[in-house]
Backbone bond lengths (Angstrom), bond angles and torsions (degrees), N, CA, C in turn:
res aa  C-N    CA-C-N  psi(-1)  N-CA   C-N-CA  omega(-1)  CA-C   N-CA-C  phi
1 X - - - 1.453 - - 1.529 108.48 -
2 X 1.301 116.42 126.52 1.456 121.85 178.54 1.536 107.87 -90.16
3 X 1.322 115.68 104.38 1.465 120.46 -175.17 1.528 112.78 -68.16
4 X 1.303 117.80 -28.83 1.461 120.34 177.74 1.535 110.28 -66.46
5 X 1.326 116.69 -45.70 1.466 120.07 177.20 1.521 111.19 -65.87
6 X 1.332 116.74 -39.33 1.461 121.11 177.91 1.524 110.62 -60.73
7 X 1.326 116.34 -45.24 1.459 120.67 179.27 1.522 111.30 -61.28
8 X 1.317 116.81 -43.45 1.471 121.05 178.21 1.533 110.11 -59.72
9 X 1.333 116.49 -45.45 1.468 121.11 -178.81 1.522 111.74 -65.01
10 X 1.321 117.21 -41.34 1.463 121.01 179.46 1.532 110.49 -65.23
11 X 1.308 116.95 -40.07 1.477 119.95 177.17 1.529 110.63 -63.12
12 X 1.313 117.48 -38.47 1.466 121.42 177.97 1.531 110.71 -65.00
13 X 1.327 117.08 -41.56 1.470 120.99 176.22 1.525 109.51 -60.84
14 X 1.317 116.91 -45.85 1.470 120.75 -179.63 1.532 111.28 -61.05
15 X 1.317 117.23 -42.34 1.472 120.20 178.31 1.526 111.19 -63.55
16 X 1.319 116.87 -45.16 1.463 120.40 -178.82 1.525 111.90 -63.40
17 X 1.317 117.07 -44.93 1.465 120.17 179.29 1.522 110.07 -69.89
18 X 1.308 118.01 -36.50 1.470 120.95 175.34 1.522 111.50 -60.99
19 X 1.319 116.81 -40.04 1.468 120.88 176.52 1.523 110.79 -64.24
20 X 1.335 116.48 -40.75 1.462 120.71 176.27 1.532 110.27 -58.45
21 X 1.326 117.43 -47.49 1.466 121.06 -178.37 1.529 111.33 -64.21
22 X 1.315 116.93 -39.39 1.464 120.55 178.78 1.526 111.08 -64.49
23 X 1.320 116.27 -42.06 1.464 119.75 178.52 1.523 111.44 -67.13
24 X 1.324 117.83 -40.62 1.469 121.62 179.49 1.517 111.45 -63.21
25 X 1.322 117.54 -30.93 1.469 120.42 -179.21 1.523 110.87 -62.34
26 X 1.312 117.39 -29.67 1.460 121.53 -178.57 1.525 112.43 -65.53
27 X 1.333 117.01 -29.45 1.466 121.27 -178.17 1.530 110.70 -128.49
28 X 1.331 116.31 33.53 1.460 121.62 -173.38 1.524 111.95 -57.05
29 X 1.327 115.93 134.83 1.462 123.09 -178.65 1.528 109.65 -101.07
30 X 1.343 116.39 101.79 1.470 122.29 -178.20 1.521 113.23 -61.09
31 X 1.309 117.52 -20.54 1.464 119.65 -177.98 1.527 111.88 -74.10
32 X 1.319 117.10 -9.94 1.468 120.99 -178.43 1.525 112.07 -104.54
33 X 1.321 117.05 33.50 1.455 122.70 177.13 1.524 108.35 -100.07
34 X 1.315 116.92 134.28 1.462 122.43 176.23 1.523 108.61 -113.41
35 X 1.319 116.56 149.79 1.454 121.85 177.07 1.522 108.18 -103.92
36 X 1.356 116.22 115.73 1.460 120.90 178.65 1.527 110.59 -87.29
37 X 1.307 116.50 -28.71 1.455 122.20 -178.12 1.515 108.71 -175.13
38 X 1.321 116.70 -176.86 1.462 120.80 179.06 1.528 108.31 -60.50
39 X 1.310 116.48 122.95 1.469 123.30 -179.55 1.527 112.12 58.15
40 X 1.312 117.14 29.41 1.462 121.82 -179.42 1.523 108.30 -131.35
41 X 1.321 115.50 98.49 1.458 121.75 -175.78 1.524 110.91 -109.11
42 X 1.316 115.37 155.25 1.454 121.41 173.59 1.526 107.45 -140.19
43 X 1.307 115.96 143.62 1.468 120.21 -179.40 1.525 109.45 -124.23
44 X 1.310 113.96 171.39 1.461 119.63 176.21 1.526 110.88 -60.96
45 X 1.325 117.44 -26.48 1.461 120.34 178.96 1.532 109.71 -67.17
46 X 1.347 116.88 -43.93 1.471 120.78 177.12 1.521 110.45 -56.23
47 X 1.327 115.76 -51.85 1.460 120.79 -174.32 1.529 112.10 -67.49
48 X 1.321 116.85 -43.17 1.462 120.15 179.39 1.522 110.60 -64.63
49 X 1.319 116.41 -42.40 1.465 120.14 178.64 1.527 110.36 -61.85
50 X 1.327 116.97 -44.07 1.460 120.64 179.92 1.526 110.75 -61.53
51 X 1.307 117.23 -44.85 1.467 121.18 178.77 1.527 110.73 -60.21
52 X 1.316 116.58 -43.43 1.469 120.51 -179.81 1.525 111.55 -64.85
53 X 1.329 116.35 -42.69 1.464 120.42 179.49 1.529 110.17 -62.21
54 X 1.321 116.33 -47.97 1.465 120.84 -177.81 1.526 110.85 -62.57
55 X 1.299 117.16 -43.25 1.474 120.77 179.54 1.533 110.82 -57.52
56 X 1.315 115.94 -44.54 1.469 120.28 -178.98 1.530 111.49 -70.45
57 X 1.327 117.26 -41.63 1.461 120.45 -179.40 1.528 111.69 -67.25
58 X 1.330 116.63 -33.39 1.474 120.10 176.67 1.518 111.23 -60.91
59 X 1.310 116.39 -34.35 1.460 119.86 179.03 1.530 111.35 -71.80
60 X 1.335 116.37 -31.48 1.461 120.28 -179.68 1.534 112.26 -75.62
61 X 1.340 115.66 -44.97 1.468 121.07 -176.99 1.532 107.41 -135.72
62 X 1.325 117.37 81.91 1.469 121.19 -173.66 1.527 114.84 -57.88
63 X 1.314 117.71 -29.20 1.462 120.15 -177.86 1.533 113.50 -83.03
64 X 1.304 117.48 -5.68 1.468 121.09 -178.13 1.524 111.27 -77.66
65 X 1.319 114.99 153.26 1.456 121.80 175.43 1.515 109.94 -106.73
66 X 1.329 114.79 -173.36 1.458 120.24 -174.96 1.519 111.43 -140.89
67 X 1.307 115.02 141.32 1.453 123.35 167.68 1.524 102.89 -117.62
68 X 1.325 115.83 99.02 1.462 121.36 -169.51 1.518 110.48 -112.90
69 X 1.323 116.50 124.52 1.466 121.49 -174.35 1.518 113.13 -57.05
70 X 1.319 117.44 -40.80 1.460 119.65 -176.48 1.525 112.59 -85.93
71 X 1.318 117.22 -0.64 1.452 121.28 173.10 1.518 115.70 75.41
72 X 1.329 117.65 18.00 1.462 118.54 -179.15 1.520 112.14 -74.39
73 X 1.329 116.82 -19.27 1.465 121.37 176.13 1.516 107.42 -161.53
74 X 1.301 117.20 117.93 1.464 121.20 177.10 1.521 111.30 -125.96
75 X 1.342 115.75 39.13 1.454 122.60 175.19 1.531 107.77 -72.09
76 X 1.314 117.07 132.33 1.465 120.20 179.48 1.524 110.55 -98.37
77 X 1.323 114.53 135.63 1.455 120.67 174.76 1.517 109.83 -91.79
78 X 1.311 116.19 156.26 1.465 119.90 179.31 1.521 111.86 -73.25
79 X 1.319 116.71 -37.86 1.464 120.35 -175.37 1.533 112.82 -113.53
80 X 1.326 117.21 -39.90 1.463 121.29 -175.71 1.522 110.83 -122.41
81 X 1.330 115.85 139.92 1.471 122.22 174.26 1.518 108.59 -141.03
82 X 1.306 115.36 131.94 1.458 121.63 174.50 1.532 107.79 -90.20
83 X 1.321 117.15 141.25 1.455 122.37 173.68 1.523 106.15 -106.59
84 X 1.346 116.17 119.76 1.456 121.28 -171.32 1.527 110.65 -118.29
85 X 1.317 116.13 121.74 1.465 123.50 169.61 1.526 104.78 -133.71
86 X 1.328 116.95 90.81 1.463 120.28 -168.75 1.523 115.00 -64.71
87 X 1.320 116.88 -32.64 1.462 119.90 -176.14 1.523 108.10 -139.79
88 X 1.322 116.05 91.61 1.455 120.31 178.81 1.523 107.07 -83.18
89 X 1.317 115.70 112.13 1.465 119.91 -177.09 1.507 112.03 110.02
90 X 1.319 116.54 42.73 1.461 120.97 -177.84 1.522 112.03 -58.72
91 X 1.335 117.48 -40.12 1.466 120.13 -179.36 1.522 110.67 -59.65
92 X 1.318 117.00 -45.21 1.462 120.06 177.74 1.521 111.11 -65.38
93 X 1.309 117.63 -39.75 1.460 122.23 177.80 1.539 110.19 -59.82
94 X 1.315 115.74 -47.09 1.471 120.85 -178.54 1.536 111.16 -60.12
95 X 1.311 115.55 -36.51 1.472 120.00 -178.02 1.535 112.61 -89.46
96 X 1.315 116.36 8.30 1.457 120.41 174.03 1.503 113.25 81.08
């Protein structure tokens, strides 16, 4: 595994998903907010971003698993696991 190429690819995924989240903020739909707990919100942006990140990372390291905050994929890998929190600060994001 070439870690330099992997790092470059992961940074590209992060930039692309970050651009998606920035664009979604412009037309954010408040009706698609879910309450996970007290002061713990999740939106369609969180879930969509997580799905996109996982899809791309699966292509890079197919044998890896995921520990994903929004629960869209919690498959465990034997050797490698990605920890995914696509949008840390959802409450602030929701409020612009």
